[in-house]
N, C-alpha and C positions, 0 to 999 in steps of 0.2 A: 124564292122555290128554295125548297128545306137542302140543306146541309147534307152531299152521299152520304157520310159519314157524321157520327157527332157521337163524342163520352157526354156525358153527363151528371156530374158530381160520384164516379170512378171511386171502391177505395176494394184494397184487396191484402187480409191481415194474416202474415203465417205466424205459429208459436213466437211470441213474441219480439215481433215487427211487428211495421204498419206498412206494405210494402207499397200502397198508394193510398192518397188519403183525399181521396172526394176531385179530381182529374177532372176536366171538363175544358174540351176545345171542341170545332169540327173543322172536317176538309171537303174540301167542297170536285166536284165530277171536274173529269181535264185541267191537273191538277196534281206538286207533286207537295207532300206537308213533310217539313221534315221534323224528325225529332232530338235533341241534344239532352246527354248529361253525363255526373257520372256513374262509373260501375255503380252496379245496384241500388242508383236513381227512380228506375218503375219502369221504364222506360218497357224490356221486352217482360216483364209481367204483364202492362198494355194487351200489345200485342200474343199475350197467350190467351188473356182476356177474349180479346179480339177474335183470334182459331178458332177458339170452343173448347181449347186443353184446363182454363181455368173459368171458376163461376164466379162471377164478382159479389163481395158482401154487403156491396153498395153502390147505391145507384143506378146508371138506364145507357142501355147501348141503344142506340137509334140506327139502321138504313134507310134511304131516304123517307125519312121522316119516323118510320113506324118502327117501334123494341120491338129488340130482338132479342132470345135468351137460347143462346146454344150450352148444348150435352155433350157439342165432340165437335173432333176436327169435322168427321164427316155434314154437321150441322151449318158447320157457316160456308163448307164449302159448295152445299147446295142452296146457303144465300148466297151463292156468291161473295164470296168472299176465299182469299187464299196466304199465305203467310211465309215464308220461307225464313227462319230463326233462326237463329249466329249459330245454335247448337245444331249441326244435321240432320235430317228424318230420314235415313236411307234403308233398305237391307241390304247388308255389304254382298249376300247371293245370289241378288237376281240381275241380271242386265242393265247396260240402262237404258234399252228401250221399258226395259222390263217394271223399273223404277218412273221411270214417267209418266206411264200410261198405271202405274196401279191405282185398281179399286174399275180400272175402266179402260183393260185391256177386250180386243174384240174377240167372240166365243164366238165358237156354233157347236150346240149340241154338247150344252158343255164344256169343253174344251178351248180350248187357250189357241187363236190363230196368231200362232209367234212370227208369220210371214208377211203377214196383214198390221202386225204390230211396228216389225218393225222395219217394213216400207216407211211406212207411215209416220214415223220418228226421224227417221233417214234424210227423207225428205221437210220435215216440221225445221229439224236444223241446220239443214241446207237455209233453207230459208230468211233463218237467225243469224247463219252468219256461223255457227260453232262446229267447230272439230272435234264428235267423240263420234267414239264407234260403236251402234246399235248392241253388238255381242258383245262387250268386253263387262265383265263383272266390277260392279263399285268398289270392290274390294281390291281390284287393280289395280285403279287407278291413286292419282297424285292428292290433293285438298283442293285443290285448286280447282281441280278439275269433277269430282265428286260435287264442288259448290255449284258452276255450270248446271250441275243435272241438275238439281234443286231448283235454279234459279228457271230451269227449260220448261218443267215442270210445271209449274206455277204459270210460268209464259201461256203457257199450252193451253191452261184450263179457261172453260168460257167462263171467265170472273170479271167480274165488273170493279173490285177491292181489289189491291194486293199491295202485302205489308212485307219489306226486305230489312230485315235483323243482321246489318254487317256487313253489307252482303262481297263487300270487295276484301274483306279481313287475310283470307289467302288466296286472289285472285294476283295475277300476273300484270304489268299495265295494256297487253292487246284483247284482253278478256274481260277488263273491265273497261274498255272500250265498243265492246260490244254490248257490254250491262248498260251503260251510257246511252247507246243508241234504241237500247231495248225500251227502258223506260223512258225515249224522248219518244220512239213510237206507241208506247202506251198511254201519254197523256194525250200526245195529239187525236187519238182515238175515242177519249173521254174519259177514259179509265179513272177509277182515285187509284194515289198511291199515296202511303206513309213510305217511309225513309231514314232507317235511323243508320247512322258512322261517328263516327269520331275524326275522321278528314273532315275538316273544314273545307276544303278545295270542292272536294264533290258536293255535299250542301251548298256552296255558293255556285256552282254550276247546273246542277239538278231542281231545287227546290224555288216552292212559289214561293212557300211561307212553313216559321216552322212554331215547334212547341216547346222549349229549354222543363227540365225535369232538374229534384232536387230535394234528394231526399222521401220523397216519393210524393210530390207535392210536385203541382206546375209555380211555376216558379212564375213564367211571363209568357202568351206567344205577341209573335213578330209577324203580320199579315204583311210583310212585303219583304224576302229575303234579302235583297240586293238592297234593302235601307239602312238596317240594322249592318254595326258593324264586326270587326273578329274580335276586337280584344270587348266588346258590348258582349258577344258571347258568352268567353269565354270565361268574362265578370259571372256572370248571369248560372250558370256552367256550376263552377265551383269554388261561388264566393268569397276573392281575392281574387287580387292580379297578380298573373304571371308573367313577366315580363320575359324571358326566359325561360323554355322549358326543359332544355336540355340540360344547361348550368354546369358547362365541363370545368373540370376541377383539376388544373393542371399538377401532375407533379411528378417525384424523380422518381425516373425506371430504374431494374435492377437487374442482374446479369441474366443471360437465358436460360429458360426452366426448366419449356416444354422443349419436345425438339419431336417433329413427326418429317420422319424422311421417310419419300418412294412410297407412300401409302395406296395401295390399291387396291378394288371390290370392282364386283361386277356392277357396279351406275355411272363409273369412273369413267373417262377414256382411257388413263393414263396413271403411272405412279408421281406423288404429291406430295413437295415437303413445303413444308416451312416451318416456323418459330417458333414461340411469345416470350418475353421477358416480367421477371420479376414486377410486378406492381402495372401493364399493361391493359389495357381494354385495345382487341384484335377488333373490327370489326369483320366481318366476313359480306360481301353486295352481291348480288348473279341476278341475271331473273329467272323466271319459274322457271325448273328443271338444270339448270344451271349446277345441281350436284353439290348446294354448297349442305344443304342436310345430310348426303348422302355419308362426304364425308365425314364428317360430325359426329355420326353415327361408326362410321368405322375405328374413328379415333378412339370411341366409348368401347366401344366390344358387340355394339347394338347388332352389329352387320362380318361377317366372317369377312377376313383380311385376307386375298389374293395373296399380296406380300407386302410389306415396310415392314418399319419399327417405329411404337413410341417411348421417348427418355425422357425420364421424370426428373429434376437434380441430381441428373446423371444414368439414374437407375432405369433401367425398360420394363414398361408397365404389357403386363402376358396381357393376348388380346382373344385371351379365352372367354370373358364375357364384364356385363356389365361391373360384374361383382368385383371383376379383376380394375378394374375403373377406379371405383367408386374406395373398394381396400386399399390403395393406390391418392384418393384426392381427388379425382379424376368423376364430374359429377354434369348429367347434361338436366336440361329443358326441357322436352320435345316442343317440338311445334306441332301437334295433334296434341291435347290436353285433353283430350278429350277421351279416345283409343291410350294412349298412352303415361299421360304427365295423374291421370287423379284414382285415386278408388270411390265412384262414383255413390257408393251403398253409404263407406265408412264417412264417420266421422270430420269434419276440420280439424281433432287434435288426434286424431288414428293417422288424418294422411299428414300430418308433420313429421309426426315421430316415428312412420313405420321404418328409413330406415339406419337412423341413430339406434334407434331399438338395440339393436346385438349389442352396444353401450354397458346401456342399464339391465342387462336378466341380473337380476341377483342370485347369486352361485350358477346364475347360465342355467337356470328354470324359474325365474319368478319373476316378471316386472315392477315396474318401483313406480306407481298410478302417479301416486305423489310427485314424480320429478319428472313424468309425460306431462299431467297438467300443467305445472308450472312453465314449463315449454311454452308448449300454445297460448297461455295466456302471453308471454311473457312476444310471441310474436304477432298472438292478433295484436297485440297493443304495438307495438315498435311497424311491424307494417301495413297500421289502420286498415287489419281487415276485416269487413262488416259483417256480421256475422252476430246471430244473438248471442251465442257462448260458442263455446270449444263441440259441444256436441251432436250441434249441429251439423246432418250430412251436405258434406259437400256440396253433389250434386242443387242441390235448396242455393248455393251461395251466384251471384252472378261469373260471369268466363272471367273476366279484368280480378277479382275477388279467390278466384281459385287461383289462379296464376300466381296469385302471390303464397297460397294455401306452398304449391311446386316450388317456391322460390323458398318461402320460409322449414320448406324437411330442408333442402342441402343448405343453408346458411346452419341448421342446427346441428351438419358435420360436423362433425372439432376438429379434424385432420383435413380441411378442402385447402386446396392449390391452386387448381384450375374450375374453374367455371365457363361451364358451353350454356351460352342462352342463344334458343329459336328461333327467333321472333317470339321477341319477351311481349313486346304491349299490343299483340293482336288482338283484335276489338279491346282497348284498354282505354280509357277518355284521357284527356292532354291531366287532371289532376293526378291521376294516378302514375301517367308515364312518368312521371317528374319527381316523383315519391320513386319510381322502381330507376330511372338514372341517377338517383344516390345515394340508394345499395347498393347501386354496379359500383359509384364512385369507391364506398367505403370498402367496399371487397378488395378494390385495385392496390388502395392507398394501405391494403393489410399486409403486401408484396403477393399477391396469388393474381394470379396469371388469368382472364376474361378474354374469354370468344364472347360477339357479337352477332349472330346473321340473323338478319334481318333485311327484309325487301322495301318499305324505306328508307331511299337514298339522304333525305333531308334525318334518320336517324342516324345512321350510319357515322355521316360528314360532323352529325352535332356534337355524339358521343365519344372518336373511336380517337386513338391515341396514331392507331394503323389501319390504313384496309386496304385489303387481302380482295381482289375482285375472279369470280372467273365465269368462265363459258364452253358448254359442250361438254364440260364433264372434268376438267378442268381449270389451273388456275392462269389467268391470266396474263397479271401482271399484281403489282402490288405497291402502294403510294405512302407517303409519310403524312401527317395530317394538315399539313401548308402545302404539303402537292394534291391535295386531294379535294379539286371542285367537281363541281358536277359532270361537268361536260366528260373532267378527265375520267373520271368514272362511268360514265355512259360510255365509254371513247373504247376504254376493256371490256367491258358486257353485253354489247351489242353485237352480235356475227358480223363477219364479213362478206358484205354484199359477194 
């Protein structure tokens, strides 16, 4: 019997980079095939070829033994293939129902039957166990909710092959459980599933087999996932041993530098207060919707404060805008990298220099191009950003390398005092995580305050000196590193019965 899906010596080239180099593997009906590899290894590029967004420069794509050539996403869907990309594809102005049925909306005499569309989507969402309002507009939803819309859109299409690219990167524990049930149900129904994730526990729980990529090449295929060790997977991915990806580095903490007092805004249940010492890494944990990101946006001046003050080194920081925060030395790497973190059409160099450029103007009018070029090259080397060159458009980089560029932008700030990282390793491979953790330690060792917001509890426990836990829009408690066990943190994070 022919495999349901087969890649045969597939290659893809971009200017200055070989994204895929003769990749071959196959996946069978009724199985989940995992794809692993560092950011920039070629996994997402392969899915874009499968989904009709890219054309391969070499090799063949076969579906049920027949060679296929896709010129668009519509061609792939018509062939029974749906791809859920890491960078979400949705129309923010449309409703949940309209996004899920986009291209398949029920019509009569050329007019969309909105009531019928809403009823259909409401029924299917209930069957899938997903709590979403069909009438809600995507622009008003959280990242996690938008992710669920994309997943439901693919699952509800009549396709036989579904590919998931980091589907749980923004999901809560409950939403992830719903997704896992969907995946298992689809496998039992005979569908062929491709599953990309950097979370190894997910791959072991869901996948029957896996293929590992490194630098655009297939390193290995393991036909039985349960028989391959975690250490082998990591070694195949990064080409080296990673004994402890967190590599916590103890340091002497200074006096209190950042004081947040009575901060309140529309998304918080009450006024919130906390402080950070110089050189301290303060972890913020909570379930999705707990208010972590909202509190950081209030601190940063991105959202309007209803009350409260922020003091840094004894001086009050104005609350008018992020520009005030940046001027004071407070910077934020946002959770939503695509919408709030990068200038997608600009180059890597432009994205690195866009903030600190204000210090480089010659006579207040002219850019110092050589200085900016050197800064970009320095950070590309220091952060090991995988790019053909500094002039490459950032949208063509992998998600993890985009994240490194955003981090480089703030590390380039000469007056950096407080670094806020909201989900800094979302969708990032274990090797790159280790690199980012080392950068966090370096910043803290300079005496800066570092705040890390993460929905990955092992990450918070692995790198933080102290953990603050949020629940339902308020701080529910804090724990010293020595006291911050998983059980203790979850006790503070979970709602009361």
